[in-house]
N, C-alpha and C positions, 0 to 999 in steps of 0.2 A: 531556521525557518519554522515556522509553523506546518502541520499539515494542511493541505491543500483539499478543500471538499471538491467531490468531482460528482460532474453531472452529464447527462447526454450531451447539454448544449456546449459544456468545455472541455469532453473527452477528447477531441480530436488534438485540439492544442496542447493541453495539458500533458495528455499520455501520450499520443501516438507520437507526436511530432517533439516531443520532451529531447533536450540536448543530453540529459541524464536517465538513467533507469528510474522506474518507476515502483515503490512498494505501495500497490493498492490494498485498503482494508477495507474489505466489505463487513459491516456491521449494522448493526439497528438500536435502536435508543432503549428499548425492554431486554437487550441482551446483556445479562451479567458477565459473562467472560468477555465481550465486546469491549465493556466499561473497563474491566480488569486489566487488559491487553494494550489499551489507550494512553496509559501514561509511559509506557517501552515505546512505543510508535512515537510520541511526542519528543522523547530524549533522541531517539534514531535520526526524527526530521532535522533536530537541533545539530549533531553532531556531525552527521553528513549531508550537510547544506554544502549545495555546489557539485556533490557526488552522487547524490541521491533525492529524489523526490518522493514524499512519503503523500500520497491522497486517500482520503476517505470517502466512499461510497456508501451512501444510506440506501439499504435495499429495501426498506417499505417506502421512500421515495423515488429512487431509481430502477425501478422493476426490469426495466429495457437492460440497462446493465447488468444486473446481477442475472438475469437470465441469457445475455450472452455470453457471459465467465462462467455458466451451468452451475451457478451458486447453490448448492444444497442444504450447506450448514454454515453457519457463521457463528464466530470470525472466521471468514476465509481471508488468508494472507497472498499476494501472488507479487511476484515480482515480473514488472514488465520492460522489455528491449524492444526498441524500436517496432513498437505496437503490438509485440506477440509476448504471450505469457510464456516464462523460461522455467518458472517454478511457481509452486503453490503449496499452499499447507495449512489444514484446518484446524482452528484452535487456538484458545490462549497459549501463549507462551513469555517467559521473561525477556528483557532485551538480550542478554548475553546468548539463549537459545536463537532468538529470531537472527541475532546477527551472525552465527556459526551457520545455521539453518539456509540461509541467503550468500552465504559467503561474502558479506559484506565488509570484511577488510579487503579483499580482494580488489575493490573497486578501484580504477585510478584515482590517483590524486586531482586535488581541486584544481580546474585550471586557473592561472594568474591572470 
């Protein structure tokens, strides 16, 4: 599955009501580190499909969401479970570092 574009209009459904944890990427098109981490997040979205949702929040467009998450530096990647941030980190990182930082290997197996 590809990352999902998260907006204020779909946030409730895609993030708060999600059956799986959501890894949110707060980014902007002009941000070099944001573009650098995007391929890693796309691979994570594909590999963890059904166990994790990856969402992308463009901070230039979704200023209300960026403010609600107190985003002061991008990229900011936040893991959300049951509508609450359980962990967040700023800065780009390779796929394996993101997997370790957010303990993605510990996610429950995909439902049959």
